[in-house]
C-alpha positions as CSV (number, residue, x, y, z in Angstrom):
1,M,10.2,53.5,-70.9
2,N,6.7,54.6,-69.9
3,R,4.0,55.0,-72.6
4,P,0.4,56.1,-72.6
5,A,-1.9,53.2,-71.8
6,A,-4.4,52.3,-74.5
7,P,-8.0,52.5,-73.3
8,G,-9.2,49.1,-72.2
9,T,-5.8,47.4,-72.8
10,L,-5.4,44.2,-70.8
11,T,-1.7,44.1,-70.1
12,P,0.1,41.0,-68.8
13,G,-0.6,40.4,-65.1
14,T,-3.6,42.7,-64.9
15,L,-6.5,40.3,-65.7
16,S,-6.5,36.5,-65.5
17,P,-9.0,34.4,-67.4
18,A,-10.7,33.5,-64.1
19,L,-11.2,37.2,-63.2
20,R,-12.4,38.0,-66.8
21,S,-15.0,35.2,-66.5
22,A,-16.2,36.3,-63.1
23,L,-16.5,40.0,-64.1
24,A,-18.4,39.1,-67.2
25,A,-20.9,36.9,-65.3
26,S,-21.5,39.4,-62.4
27,A,-24.7,41.4,-62.4
28,D,-23.8,43.5,-59.4
29,D,-21.0,45.7,-58.2
30,R,-18.3,43.8,-56.2
31,I,-14.6,43.0,-56.0
32,F,-13.2,39.6,-57.1
33,Y,-10.0,38.1,-55.8
34,D,-8.2,35.3,-57.8
35,L,-6.6,32.9,-55.3
36,A,-4.9,31.0,-58.1
37,G,-3.3,34.2,-59.4
38,I,-2.1,35.1,-55.9
39,A,-0.6,31.7,-55.5
40,R,1.2,32.1,-58.8
41,R,2.6,35.4,-57.9
42,Y,3.7,34.1,-54.5
43,T,5.5,31.1,-56.1
44,A,7.2,33.4,-58.6
45,L,8.5,35.6,-55.8
46,R,9.9,32.6,-53.9
47,D,11.6,31.4,-57.1
48,E,13.2,34.9,-57.6
49,L,14.4,35.1,-54.0
50,P,14.9,31.6,-52.7
51,G,15.4,31.3,-48.9
52,V,13.8,34.7,-48.2
53,A,10.9,34.4,-45.8
54,V,7.6,36.1,-46.9
55,R,5.5,37.9,-44.3
56,F,2.5,39.2,-46.2
57,A,1.6,42.8,-45.3
58,M,-2.0,42.2,-44.1
59,K,-3.2,45.7,-44.5
60,A,-2.9,45.3,-48.3
61,C,-5.7,42.7,-48.3
62,P,-7.3,41.7,-44.9
63,V,-9.6,39.1,-46.5
64,D,-9.8,35.9,-44.5
65,E,-9.8,33.6,-47.5
66,V,-6.8,35.3,-49.1
67,L,-4.8,35.2,-45.8
68,A,-5.7,31.6,-45.2
69,H,-4.5,30.6,-48.7
70,L,-1.2,32.4,-48.3
71,A,-0.7,30.8,-44.9
72,A,-1.3,27.4,-46.5
73,L,1.3,28.2,-49.1
74,G,3.9,28.9,-46.3
75,A,3.6,32.7,-45.9
76,G,3.7,34.4,-42.5
77,F,2.3,37.9,-41.8
78,D,3.4,41.4,-41.0
79,A,0.7,42.6,-38.6
80,A,0.3,46.2,-37.4
81,S,-2.2,45.8,-34.6
82,P,-3.5,43.2,-32.1
83,H,-6.6,42.8,-34.3
84,E,-4.4,41.9,-37.3
85,I,-2.4,39.6,-35.1
86,A,-5.5,37.8,-34.1
87,Q,-6.7,37.5,-37.7
88,A,-3.3,36.2,-38.8
89,L,-3.4,33.5,-36.1
90,R,-6.9,32.4,-37.1
91,T,-5.5,31.4,-40.5
92,G,-3.5,28.6,-38.7
93,A,-0.1,30.4,-39.2
94,P,2.1,29.8,-36.1
95,A,2.9,32.8,-34.0
96,G,6.5,32.4,-35.0
97,R,5.6,33.4,-38.6
98,V,3.8,36.6,-37.4
99,H,5.6,39.8,-36.2
100,Y,4.3,43.1,-34.9
101,G,5.7,45.2,-37.7
102,N,4.3,48.6,-36.6
103,T,6.7,50.9,-34.7
104,V,3.8,52.8,-33.3
105,K,2.4,50.7,-30.5
106,S,0.6,51.4,-27.2
107,D,1.5,49.7,-24.0
108,A,-1.8,47.8,-24.1
109,G,-1.2,46.7,-27.7
110,I,2.3,45.4,-26.9
111,A,0.9,43.4,-23.9
112,E,-1.9,42.0,-26.0
113,A,0.4,40.9,-28.8
114,Y,2.7,39.2,-26.2
115,R,-0.4,37.4,-24.7
116,L,-1.2,36.2,-28.2
117,G,2.3,34.6,-28.5
118,I,4.1,37.3,-30.6
119,R,7.8,37.5,-29.8
120,D,9.1,39.7,-32.7
121,F,8.5,43.4,-32.6
122,A,9.6,46.3,-34.8
123,T,10.9,49.4,-33.1
124,D,12.6,52.7,-33.9
125,S,12.9,54.6,-30.6
126,L,14.2,54.3,-27.0
127,P,10.8,54.8,-25.4
128,D,9.3,52.0,-27.5
129,V,12.2,49.7,-26.4
130,V,11.4,50.5,-22.8
131,A,7.7,49.6,-23.3
132,I,8.5,46.3,-25.1
133,A,10.9,45.3,-22.3
134,E,8.2,46.0,-19.7
135,H,5.2,44.4,-21.5
136,A,6.8,41.8,-23.7
137,P,9.9,40.7,-21.7
138,G,12.6,38.7,-23.4
139,S,11.2,39.4,-26.9
140,R,13.1,40.0,-30.1
141,V,13.2,43.4,-31.6
142,F,14.2,44.6,-35.1
143,C,15.0,48.3,-35.6
144,R,13.6,50.1,-38.6
145,L,15.8,52.5,-40.4
146,A,14.5,55.6,-42.1
147,T,14.8,55.8,-45.9
148,S,14.2,58.5,-48.4
149,G,11.5,56.7,-50.4
150,E,12.8,58.2,-53.6
151,G,11.6,56.4,-56.7
152,A,8.3,55.2,-55.1
153,L,4.8,56.4,-55.6
154,W,4.3,56.6,-51.9
155,G,7.6,57.5,-50.2
156,L,6.8,56.7,-46.6
157,S,9.8,58.7,-45.4
158,R,8.8,60.5,-42.3
159,K,6.5,58.6,-39.8
160,F,8.6,55.5,-39.4
161,G,12.3,54.7,-39.0
162,C,15.3,56.2,-37.3
163,S,18.8,57.2,-38.3
164,A,21.8,54.8,-38.4
165,A,23.2,56.4,-35.2
166,D,19.9,56.1,-33.4
167,A,19.5,52.5,-34.6
168,V,22.7,51.5,-32.8
169,R,21.5,53.2,-29.6
170,V,18.1,51.5,-29.9
171,L,19.6,48.0,-30.4
172,T,22.2,48.4,-27.5
173,A,19.4,49.7,-25.3
174,A,17.3,46.6,-26.2
175,R,20.1,44.3,-25.3
176,D,20.7,46.1,-22.0
177,A,16.9,45.9,-21.2
178,G,16.9,42.1,-21.6
179,L,15.5,42.0,-25.1
180,T,17.2,40.3,-28.0
181,P,18.4,42.8,-30.6
182,A,17.6,40.5,-33.5
183,G,17.6,42.5,-36.7
184,L,17.2,45.6,-38.9
185,S,14.4,46.6,-41.2
186,V,13.8,49.1,-44.0
187,H,11.0,50.1,-46.3
188,V,12.0,51.5,-49.7
189,G,8.6,53.1,-50.3
190,S,5.3,51.6,-51.6
191,Q,5.3,50.8,-55.3
192,Q,9.0,51.4,-55.6
193,L,9.7,51.8,-59.3
194,T,13.5,51.7,-59.3
195,S,16.3,49.3,-58.4
196,K,18.3,52.3,-57.1
197,G,15.9,52.6,-54.1
198,W,16.8,49.0,-53.1
199,S,20.6,49.5,-53.6
200,A,20.5,52.6,-51.4
201,A,18.7,50.7,-48.7
202,F,21.3,47.9,-48.7
203,D,24.1,50.6,-48.4
204,L,22.4,51.9,-45.3
205,L,21.8,48.4,-43.9
206,G,25.5,47.5,-44.4
207,D,26.7,50.5,-42.6
208,V,24.5,49.8,-39.5
209,L,25.4,46.1,-39.5
210,V,29.1,47.0,-39.3
211,E,28.6,49.7,-36.7
212,G,26.3,47.5,-34.6
213,R,29.0,44.8,-34.5
214,R,31.5,47.4,-33.2
215,H,29.1,47.9,-30.3
216,G,28.8,44.2,-29.6
217,V,25.4,43.8,-31.3
218,E,25.2,40.6,-33.4
219,L,22.0,40.5,-35.5
220,D,20.5,37.4,-37.1
221,H,18.2,38.8,-39.7
222,V,17.3,41.7,-42.0
223,N,13.7,42.6,-42.8
224,L,13.6,44.2,-46.3
225,G,10.0,45.4,-45.8
226,G,7.5,46.1,-48.6
227,G,7.8,48.1,-51.8
228,L,7.8,45.4,-54.5
229,P,5.5,46.8,-57.2
230,A,2.3,45.8,-58.8
231,L,2.5,45.6,-62.6
232,G,-0.8,46.9,-63.8
233,Y,-0.9,50.5,-62.6
234,V,-1.3,53.7,-64.6
235,D,0.1,56.8,-63.0
236,R,-1.9,60.0,-62.2
237,H,-1.0,61.4,-65.7
238,G,-2.4,58.4,-67.5
239,T,1.0,56.8,-68.3
240,A,1.4,53.0,-67.9
241,L,3.9,52.2,-65.2
242,E,6.4,49.5,-66.2
243,P,8.5,48.6,-63.1
244,P,11.9,47.1,-64.0
245,L,11.1,43.9,-61.9
246,D,14.1,41.9,-63.2
247,E,16.4,44.8,-62.2
248,I,14.8,45.1,-58.8
249,F,15.1,41.4,-58.1
250,Q,18.8,41.4,-59.2
251,A,19.5,44.4,-56.9
252,V,17.9,42.5,-54.0
253,R,19.9,39.4,-54.7
254,D,23.1,41.4,-55.0
255,G,22.3,43.2,-51.8
256,I,21.6,40.1,-49.8
257,D,24.9,38.6,-50.9
258,R,26.8,41.8,-49.9
259,L,25.2,41.9,-46.5
260,R,26.0,38.3,-45.8
261,R,29.6,38.8,-46.7
262,L,29.7,41.9,-44.4
263,H,28.1,40.1,-41.6
264,G,30.3,37.1,-41.8
265,G,27.8,34.8,-40.0
266,A,24.4,33.3,-40.6
267,L,22.0,36.1,-41.7
268,D,18.4,35.5,-42.6
269,F,16.2,37.7,-44.7
270,V,12.5,38.6,-44.6
271,L,10.2,40.4,-47.1
272,E,6.9,42.0,-46.4
273,P,5.2,42.2,-49.9
274,G,1.6,43.5,-50.0
275,R,0.4,44.9,-53.3
276,H,3.0,42.9,-55.3
277,L,1.1,39.7,-54.4
278,V,-2.5,40.8,-54.6
279,A,-3.0,44.1,-56.6
280,D,-3.1,42.6,-60.1
281,Q,-5.1,39.6,-58.8
282,G,-8.1,41.6,-57.9
283,A,-10.7,43.4,-60.1
284,I,-13.9,45.4,-59.5
285,R,-17.1,45.1,-61.4
286,T,-19.0,48.4,-61.2
287,H,-21.3,50.4,-63.5
288,V,-21.8,53.8,-65.1
289,Y,-23.8,56.3,-63.1
290,R,-23.7,58.9,-65.8
291,L,-21.5,60.4,-68.6
292,T,-22.0,64.1,-68.7
293,S,-20.7,67.1,-70.5
294,R,-20.5,70.5,-68.7
295,Q,-19.1,73.9,-69.6
296,Q,-16.5,74.9,-67.0
297,P,-15.9,78.4,-65.6
298,D,-13.1,78.9,-68.1
299,G,-15.5,78.3,-71.0
300,E,-14.1,74.9,-71.9
301,R,-16.5,71.9,-72.1
302,E,-15.5,68.9,-70.1
303,H,-16.8,65.3,-70.0
304,W,-17.2,63.6,-66.7
305,L,-17.8,59.9,-66.1
306,Y,-19.4,59.0,-62.8
307,L,-19.0,55.4,-61.6
308,G,-20.6,53.4,-58.8
309,C,-17.2,52.9,-57.3
310,G,-14.8,55.6,-56.2
311,K,-12.3,56.8,-53.6
312,F,-14.4,56.0,-50.6
313,N,-15.7,52.5,-51.6
314,G,-12.8,50.7,-53.3
315,L,-10.4,53.1,-55.1
316,Y,-8.8,54.9,-52.2
317,E,-5.4,55.2,-53.9
318,M,-6.6,57.4,-56.7
319,D,-4.4,60.2,-55.3
320,Q,-1.5,58.6,-57.2
321,V,-2.9,56.2,-59.8
322,Q,-5.5,56.1,-62.4
323,Y,-7.1,52.6,-62.3
324,R,-7.4,50.9,-65.7
325,L,-11.0,50.8,-66.9
326,V,-12.5,48.3,-69.4
327,F,-15.9,48.8,-71.0
328,P,-17.0,45.3,-72.0
329,T,-20.2,46.3,-73.8
330,H,-18.3,48.9,-75.9
331,P,-15.7,46.7,-77.8
332,A,-14.7,49.3,-80.5
333,P,-16.1,52.7,-79.5
334,E,-15.4,56.3,-80.3
335,Y,-13.8,57.8,-77.3
336,V,-14.1,61.1,-75.5
337,P,-11.5,62.4,-72.9
338,A,-13.3,62.5,-69.5
339,V,-12.6,63.1,-65.9
340,V,-13.5,59.9,-64.0
341,A,-15.2,60.2,-60.6
342,G,-16.9,58.2,-57.9
343,P,-20.5,58.5,-56.8
344,T,-20.1,60.5,-53.5
345,C,-20.8,64.1,-52.9
346,D,-17.1,64.9,-52.3
347,S,-14.8,66.6,-54.7
348,D,-11.9,64.4,-53.7
349,D,-13.7,61.4,-55.2
350,T,-12.1,61.8,-58.6
351,F,-9.2,60.4,-60.5
352,P,-6.3,62.9,-60.6
353,H,-6.5,65.3,-63.5
354,G,-5.4,68.6,-64.7
355,Q,-5.3,70.7,-67.8
356,A,-2.4,68.8,-69.4
357,S,-3.1,65.2,-68.3
358,G,-5.2,62.9,-66.4
359,L,-8.2,62.6,-68.7
360,V,-9.3,59.0,-69.4
361,P,-10.6,57.8,-72.8
362,V,-14.3,56.9,-72.3
363,P,-16.8,55.5,-74.9
364,R,-18.9,58.4,-76.2
365,T,-22.0,56.2,-76.0
366,A,-21.5,55.1,-72.4
367,A,-24.8,55.0,-70.7
368,S,-26.2,54.6,-67.2
369,G,-26.0,51.0,-66.0
370,D,-23.2,49.9,-68.4
371,P,-20.8,47.6,-66.7
372,V,-17.2,48.8,-66.1
373,W,-14.3,46.6,-65.0
374,I,-11.6,48.3,-62.9
375,L,-8.3,46.4,-63.0
376,S,-5.4,45.9,-60.5
377,T,-7.6,46.7,-57.5
378,G,-6.7,43.7,-55.3
379,A,-4.7,45.9,-52.9
380,Y,-6.3,48.3,-50.4
381,A,-9.8,48.1,-52.0
382,V,-11.4,47.0,-48.8
383,S,-8.8,47.6,-46.1
384,Y,-9.1,51.4,-45.9
385,L,-12.9,51.2,-45.3
386,T,-14.8,51.0,-42.0
387,Q,-18.3,52.1,-42.9
388,G,-20.1,53.5,-45.9
389,F,-19.1,57.1,-46.5
390,N,-22.0,59.3,-47.7
391,G,-24.2,56.2,-47.4
392,F,-22.4,54.3,-50.2
393,D,-21.5,50.9,-48.8
394,P,-18.1,49.3,-49.3
395,L,-18.0,46.7,-51.9
396,P,-18.9,43.1,-51.1
397,Y,-16.3,40.6,-52.4
398,T,-16.1,37.1,-54.0
399,V,-13.0,34.9,-53.8
400,L,-12.4,32.8,-56.8
401,P,-11.3,29.3,-55.9
402,A,-7.7,28.1,-56.2
403,D,-6.4,25.8,-59.0
404,A,-6.8,22.1,-58.4
405,G,-4.0,20.7,-56.3
406,L,-3.3,23.9,-54.4
407,P,-4.1,24.1,-50.7
408,S,-7.8,25.1,-50.3
409,P,-8.7,28.6,-49.0
410,G,-10.3,29.4,-45.8
411,R,-14.0,28.9,-45.3
412,Q,-16.4,30.7,-47.7
413,L,-18.6,33.1,-45.7
414,P,-22.1,34.0,-46.8
415,E,-22.2,37.3,-48.7
416,A,-24.1,39.0,-45.9
417,A,-21.5,38.1,-43.4
418,R,-18.7,39.3,-45.6
419,Q,-20.5,42.6,-46.2
420,S,-21.1,43.0,-42.5
421,R,-17.4,42.3,-41.6
422,I,-16.1,44.8,-44.1
423,C,-18.6,47.5,-43.2
424,L,-18.0,47.1,-39.5
425,G,-14.2,47.1,-39.8
426,D,-13.7,43.8,-37.9
427,A,-10.0,43.9,-38.9
428,P,-8.8,47.5,-38.6
429,V,-5.6,48.4,-40.3
430,N,-2.9,50.8,-39.4
431,G,0.7,51.4,-40.6
432,E,1.7,52.5,-44.1
433,A,1.1,50.9,-47.5
434,S,3.3,48.2,-48.8
């Protein structure tokens, strides 16, 4: 059951000792990534779902050092553009562990991916199949099915995916065009909080597997997409989210067994986790701009906490979540309920709030310059940003080294180079959240 999050509470999975030490030592605003924590989450996922291939959704964290470390651990990549494909290949991952997972592709994008060695393409429409056959001849395609997205914070139910009937048409057309109709894919919605969302997806997949076989289409894999949740989020009403992760993993294992029985032959499985691997392994150090108290038009007095980091320079997903805040220089304060907002001159740059919910407990004595730690920010903190909105630069980042004995991360770039790459958007991202 969900319960209100205590202010400043460090729940399991939201702040590792390495992150705590880095945040405490930092004198400037930046985001930290814990490679050792990411490795532990990756290993735990492989233990829960043995034999399932992992293709990390790059858009969740397009940080070279993170990607290189995941590649060294054996992960592949779900790429959504030729730029992401090129970045994935620079990690040393072979092209066979990278697929073009975006169903929205230009002819030029398909041709460039093919030139880079990609032979696995997502699709969901007949025109896309025609384009793949022309610009990536002989490639493998997997057809994405539309899902409702019910039970997820971000449902992702309209832009991508086709019906079961269309999927059979797409796969048979791919076969007739000289492509290999290789698989099916789904996405249960980003930050899926129920096991029912997964069970419903497996029902859909089973129906299409059976119908495809009736039309002579023999598939070799199923891509289960993203949707595995992070553990440290608080929803827009200020309630801690507690995803039933054990139930979700059991639903996935049961679904895999059921599909293999239905299929009757060898059937491989792929997952595209994003936030599940990185969200809780990242944290931001920022600072207080100002704590104010202003009378509102209705006569009520309202506290506002302005931070150096907000929607447009690190906290883009504040439409659905309140990020957990820790005030390390106020260990036992008296709190006031406040609206939390970023520094820009834009009214969207605020945590969600309303009359009944959404206010965040903030130390009454919080003052300009006080450090603030923002937890579970390892996903999408840098990937939505291309330049500094309103003149507020995207955050620089620091990658904390992996534990001894684990594969070493990619090269450590100078901070100026990291800042430049983030600001200039060297690895643009498209596609939906995972």
